[in-house]
DSSP file (Angstrom, degrees, kcal/mol; ACC not computed):
  #  RESIDUE AA STRUCTURE BP1 BP2  ACC     N-H-->O    O-->H-N    N-H-->O    O-->H-N    TCO  KAPPA ALPHA  PHI   PSI    X-CA   Y-CA   Z-CA
    1    1 A M              0   0    0      0, 0.0     3,-0.1     0, 0.0     2,-0.0   0.000 360.0 360.0 360.0 151.0   20.0   64.2  -62.0
    2    2 A P        -     0   0    0      0, 0.0     3,-0.1     0, 0.0     2,-0.0  -0.297 360.0 -86.6 -74.1 163.7   17.5   65.9  -64.3
    3    3 A K        -     0   0    0      1,-0.1     2,-0.2    -2,-0.0     0, 0.0  -0.336  45.1-105.9 -66.5 151.3   13.9   66.5  -63.2
    4    4 A M        -     0   0    0     -3,-0.1     2,-0.4    59,-0.1    -1,-0.1  -0.582  33.7-129.8 -74.9 140.9   11.3   63.8  -63.8
    5    5 A K        -     0   0    0     -2,-0.2     2,-0.2    -3,-0.1    58,-0.1  -0.763  16.9-120.7 -94.2 138.6    8.9   64.5  -66.6
    6    6 A T        -     0   0    0     -2,-0.4     2,-0.5    56,-0.1    56,-0.2  -0.499  34.3-104.4 -71.6 142.8    5.2   64.3  -66.1
    7    7 A H     >  -     0   0    0     54,-2.8     4,-2.2    -2,-0.2     3,-0.2  -0.606  28.0-145.7 -70.0 119.4    3.4   61.7  -68.4
    8    8 A S  H  > S+     0   0    0     -2,-0.5     4,-0.8     1,-0.2    -1,-0.2   0.853  95.9  48.9 -61.8 -37.6    1.7   63.9  -71.0
    9    9 A G  H  > S+     0   0    0      1,-0.2     4,-0.8     2,-0.2     3,-0.3   0.880 110.8  50.9 -68.7 -36.0   -1.3   61.6  -71.4
   10   10 A A  H >> S+     0   0    0      1,-0.2     4,-2.1     2,-0.2     3,-0.7   0.882 103.6  56.6 -70.6 -37.7   -1.8   61.4  -67.6
   11   11 A K  H 3< S+     0   0    0     -4,-2.2    -1,-0.2     1,-0.2    -2,-0.2   0.773 108.2  49.3 -68.6 -20.9   -1.8   65.1  -67.0
   12   12 A K  H 3< S+     0   0    0     -4,-0.8    -1,-0.2    -3,-0.3    -2,-0.2   0.713 117.9  39.9 -82.9 -20.8   -4.7   65.5  -69.5
   13   13 A R  H << S+     0   0    0     -4,-0.8    12,-0.5    -3,-0.7     2,-0.3   0.690 109.6  52.8-105.4 -21.3   -6.7   62.8  -67.9
   14   14 A F     <  -     0   0    0     -4,-2.1     2,-0.3    10,-0.1    10,-0.2  -0.903  52.3-175.9-124.8 147.7   -6.3   63.1  -64.1
   15   15 A K  E     -A   23   0A   0      8,-1.6     8,-3.5    -2,-0.3     2,-0.3  -0.947  25.8-117.9-132.8 155.9   -6.7   66.0  -61.6
   16   16 A L  E     -A   22   0A   0     -2,-0.3     6,-0.2     6,-0.2     2,-0.1  -0.733  21.7-138.4 -93.3 143.0   -6.0   66.2  -57.9
   17   17 A T    >   -     0   0    0      4,-2.7     3,-1.3    -2,-0.3    -1,-0.0  -0.374  34.8 -97.6 -85.4 175.8   -8.8   66.9  -55.4
   18   18 A G  T 3  S+     0   0    0      1,-0.3    -1,-0.1    -2,-0.1    -2,-0.0   0.806 125.2  50.7 -65.2 -28.4   -8.2   69.2  -52.4
   19   19 A T  T 3  S-     0   0    0      2,-0.0    -1,-0.3     1,-0.0    -3,-0.0   0.416 123.9-101.2 -91.5   3.4   -7.5   66.2  -50.1
   20   20 A G  S <  S+     0   0    0     -3,-1.3    -2,-0.1     1,-0.3     2,-0.1   0.461  76.2 136.8  96.0   2.1   -4.9   64.8  -52.5
   21   21 A K        -     0   0    0      1,-0.1    -4,-2.7    -5,-0.0     2,-0.6  -0.404  57.3-113.2 -76.9 161.4   -7.0   62.0  -54.1
   22   22 A I  E     -A   16   0A   0     -6,-0.2    28,-2.5    28,-0.2     2,-0.3  -0.867  28.1-153.8-104.2 123.0   -6.8   61.5  -57.9
   23   23 A K  E     +AB  15  49A   0     -8,-3.5    -8,-1.6    -2,-0.6     2,-0.3  -0.691  15.6 179.0 -96.5 144.9   -9.9   62.3  -59.8
   24   24 A R  E     - B   0  48A   0     24,-2.9    24,-2.3    -2,-0.3     2,-0.3  -0.917  25.0-118.1-139.7 164.0  -10.8   60.7  -63.2
   25   25 A K        -     0   0    0    -12,-0.5     2,-0.2    -2,-0.3    22,-0.1  -0.682  36.3-104.6 -97.9 159.9  -13.5   60.7  -65.9
   26   26 A H        -     0   0    0     18,-0.7     3,-0.3    -2,-0.3     2,-0.1  -0.530  32.5-123.0 -82.2 151.7  -15.6   57.7  -66.8
   27   27 A A  S    S+     0   0    0     -2,-0.2    -1,-0.1     1,-0.2     0, 0.0  -0.290  85.6  48.4 -81.8 173.8  -14.9   55.9  -70.1
   28   28 A Y  S    S+     0   0    0      1,-0.1    -1,-0.2    -2,-0.1    16,-0.1   0.735  81.0 102.2  67.8  27.4  -17.5   55.3  -72.8
   29   29 A K        +     0   0    0     -3,-0.3     3,-0.1    15,-0.1    -2,-0.1   0.297  61.4  72.8-117.8   7.0  -18.8   58.9  -72.9
   30   30 A S  S    S-     0   0    0      1,-0.2     2,-0.3     2,-0.1     3,-0.1   0.836 101.1  -3.4 -99.9 -32.5  -17.0   60.2  -76.0
   31   31 A H  S    S+     0   0    0      1,-0.2    -1,-0.2     2,-0.0     0, 0.0  -0.947 104.2  47.9-153.7 172.5  -18.7   58.7  -79.1
   32   32 A I        +     0   0    0     -2,-0.3     3,-0.3     1,-0.1    -1,-0.2   0.942  62.6 150.6  55.6  52.0  -21.4   56.3  -80.2
   33   33 A L    >   +     0   0    0      1,-0.2     3,-0.6     2,-0.1     8,-0.1   0.556  47.4  80.2 -89.8  -8.0  -23.8   57.9  -77.8
   34   34 A T  T 3  S+     0   0    0      1,-0.2    -1,-0.2     3,-0.0    -2,-0.0   0.827  94.2  46.5 -72.1 -29.7  -27.0   57.2  -79.8
   35   35 A K  T 3  S+     0   0    0     -3,-0.3     2,-0.3     2,-0.1    -1,-0.2   0.565  96.3  89.5 -88.8  -5.8  -27.3   53.6  -78.6
   36   36 A K  S <  S-     0   0    0     -3,-0.6     2,-0.0    -4,-0.2    -4,-0.0  -0.688  82.3-115.0 -90.7 143.7  -26.7   54.5  -75.0
   37   37 A T     >  -     0   0    0     -2,-0.3     4,-2.4     1,-0.1     5,-0.2  -0.312  21.8-115.3 -73.8 160.0  -29.6   55.3  -72.7
   38   38 A T  H  > S+     0   0    0      1,-0.2     4,-2.2     2,-0.2     5,-0.1   0.865 117.3  53.6 -62.1 -36.2  -30.0   58.8  -71.3
   39   39 A K  H  > S+     0   0    0      2,-0.2     4,-2.2     1,-0.2    -1,-0.2   0.909 108.2  49.5 -64.0 -43.1  -29.6   57.3  -67.8
   40   40 A Q  H  > S+     0   0    0      1,-0.2     4,-1.5     2,-0.2    -2,-0.2   0.926 112.8  46.4 -65.2 -44.1  -26.4   55.6  -68.7
   41   41 A K  H  X S+     0   0    0     -4,-2.4     4,-0.7     1,-0.2    -1,-0.2   0.883 111.7  52.3 -65.3 -37.1  -24.9   58.8  -70.3
   42   42 A R  H >X S+     0   0    0     -4,-2.2     3,-0.7     1,-0.2     4,-0.6   0.908 109.4  48.6 -65.8 -42.5  -26.0   60.9  -67.2
   43   43 A N  H 3< S+     0   0    0     -4,-2.2     3,-0.3     1,-0.2    -1,-0.2   0.775 107.6  55.3 -70.1 -25.9  -24.3   58.5  -64.8
   44   44 A L  H 3< S+     0   0    0     -4,-1.5   -18,-0.7     1,-0.2    -1,-0.2   0.643  94.1  72.2 -78.3 -14.0  -21.1   58.5  -66.9
   45   45 A T  H << S+     0   0    0     -3,-0.7    -1,-0.2    -4,-0.7    -2,-0.2   0.872  78.7  86.1 -69.4 -36.6  -21.0   62.3  -66.6
   46   46 A H  S  < S-     0   0    0     -4,-0.6   -20,-0.2    -3,-0.3     2,-0.1  -0.394  82.9-119.0 -71.7 140.0  -20.0   62.4  -62.9
   47   47 A A        -     0   0    0    -22,-0.1   -22,-0.2    -2,-0.1     2,-0.2  -0.404  29.1-160.8 -75.3 153.7  -16.3   62.1  -62.2
   48   48 A G  E     -B   24   0A   0    -24,-2.3   -24,-2.9    -2,-0.1     2,-0.3  -0.658  18.4-104.1-122.0-178.6  -14.9   59.2  -60.1
   49   49 A L  E     -B   23   0A   0    -26,-0.2   -26,-0.2    -2,-0.2     2,-0.2  -0.816  37.1-102.4-107.8 150.7  -11.8   58.5  -58.1
   50   50 A V        -     0   0    0    -28,-2.5   -28,-0.2    -2,-0.3     5,-0.1  -0.513  47.7-107.0 -67.8 134.7   -8.9   56.4  -59.2
   51   51 A S    >>  -     0   0    0     -2,-0.2     4,-1.1     1,-0.1     3,-0.9  -0.177  25.3-111.2 -64.6 158.9   -9.1   53.0  -57.4
   52   52 A S  H 3> S+     0   0    0      1,-0.3     4,-0.5     2,-0.2     3,-0.2   0.813 115.8  57.7 -63.6 -29.6   -6.7   52.2  -54.7
   53   53 A G  H 34 S+     0   0    0      1,-0.2     4,-0.3     2,-0.1    -1,-0.3   0.787 113.6  37.9 -69.8 -27.0   -4.9   49.6  -56.8
   54   54 A D  H <> S+     0   0    0     -3,-0.9     4,-2.4     1,-0.1     5,-0.3   0.506  91.2  90.6-100.0  -6.1   -4.1   52.1  -59.5
   55   55 A T  H  X S+     0   0    0     -4,-1.1     4,-2.7     1,-0.2     5,-0.2   0.899  86.9  49.5 -61.0 -43.1   -3.4   55.1  -57.4
   56   56 A D  H  X S+     0   0    0     -4,-0.5     4,-1.9     1,-0.2    -1,-0.2   0.911 112.1  48.6 -63.2 -42.4    0.4   54.4  -57.1
   57   57 A R  H  > S+     0   0    0     -4,-0.3     4,-1.6     2,-0.2    -2,-0.2   0.917 114.7  44.2 -64.9 -43.4    0.8   53.9  -60.8
   58   58 A V  H  X S+     0   0    0     -4,-2.4     4,-2.0     1,-0.2    -2,-0.2   0.897 111.2  53.8 -69.6 -40.3   -1.1   57.1  -61.7
   59   59 A A  H  <>S+     0   0    0     -4,-2.7     5,-3.1    -5,-0.3     6,-0.6   0.870 107.1  52.6 -61.8 -35.8    0.8   59.1  -59.0
   60   60 A K  H ><5S+     0   0    0     -4,-1.9     3,-0.9     3,-0.2    -1,-0.2   0.886 108.4  49.7 -66.8 -39.9    4.1   57.9  -60.5
   61   61 A M  H 3<5S+     0   0    0     -4,-1.6   -54,-2.8     1,-0.2    -1,-0.2   0.845 113.4  46.1 -66.1 -33.6    3.0   59.1  -64.0
   62   62 A L  T 3<5S-     0   0    0     -4,-2.0    -1,-0.2   -56,-0.2    -2,-0.2   0.402 113.8-121.6 -87.4   3.1    2.0   62.5  -62.5
   63   63 A V  T < 5S+     0   0    0     -3,-0.9    -3,-0.2    -4,-0.2    -2,-0.1   0.939  71.2 133.4  54.2  54.1    5.3   62.6  -60.5
   64   64 A L      <       0   0    0     -5,-3.1    -4,-0.2    -6,-0.1    -5,-0.1   0.577 360.0 360.0-100.9 -15.9    3.6   62.8  -57.2
   65   65 A K              0   0    0     -6,-0.6    -5,-0.1    -9,-0.1    -1,-0.1   0.397 360.0 360.0-114.1 360.0    5.7   60.1  -55.6
């Protein structure tokens, strides 16, 4: 069988941590920033982790499973 291909959109959006968890960015930080408060924009800057319910789906797109 041929090799599995990584999902191109997923490889641009997710990274792995050293312990193997999947890191993601927050949404709502790309445009229309004038109406958002400084506090809101600051809190969206920090990266988060993919929730446990979505981990299997994202790992499959990244061909980790």
